[in-house]
N, C-alpha and C positions, 0 to 999 in steps of 0.2 A: 467907492466903498463907504460912503458917508453914513449909511444906516444899516449896519449888520443886525440891529435889533428889530428891524421890521420883519414881520412874519407873513407867510402866505398860506393859503388854504391847505396846501399839501404838507405843511409842518404839523405832523400829528402830535408832537410834543414841542410846543413853541419855546419853552425854556431851554430844552436840550438843543434845539435848532440854533438858537442864538449863541449858546455856549460853544457849539461846534463851529459855527461861522467865525466867531472871535478867535478860537484856537487855531483854525486854519489860516486866518489872516495874520495872526501873530507869528506863526511858524514861517509863512511866506516872507514876511518882513525881516525876521531874524536871520533866516538862512539865505535870503536873496533869491528866492525861487521865482521862476517865471510862472505866470498864471494866465489862464484864458477862460472864457465862459461865453454863454450864449448871447449876453448883452455887451460883450467887449468887442471892439472892432479889430483888435489885434492882441497878440501875446504881449504881456507887459510884466513889470515887477511891482510889488507892493511896498510901500513905506509907511511908517507910523506918522500920523499927523494929529498931534495932541492926543485926544482919547479915541480917535478914529483912525482909519487907514485910507490911503490914497494911492492911485496909480502913479508910477514914476514916469 
């Protein structure tokens, strides 16, 4: 999760997409939630790493 500020063509509102990704990552880290996604090999947890987030 080193680049939540990168956008993709499908982000119709890039600023909102970045804010939403950061909010979701912050919530997952704060609440210890498990996450998964198309580019993740397995379900994992998120932790804060400086200004970014990382898989645990």
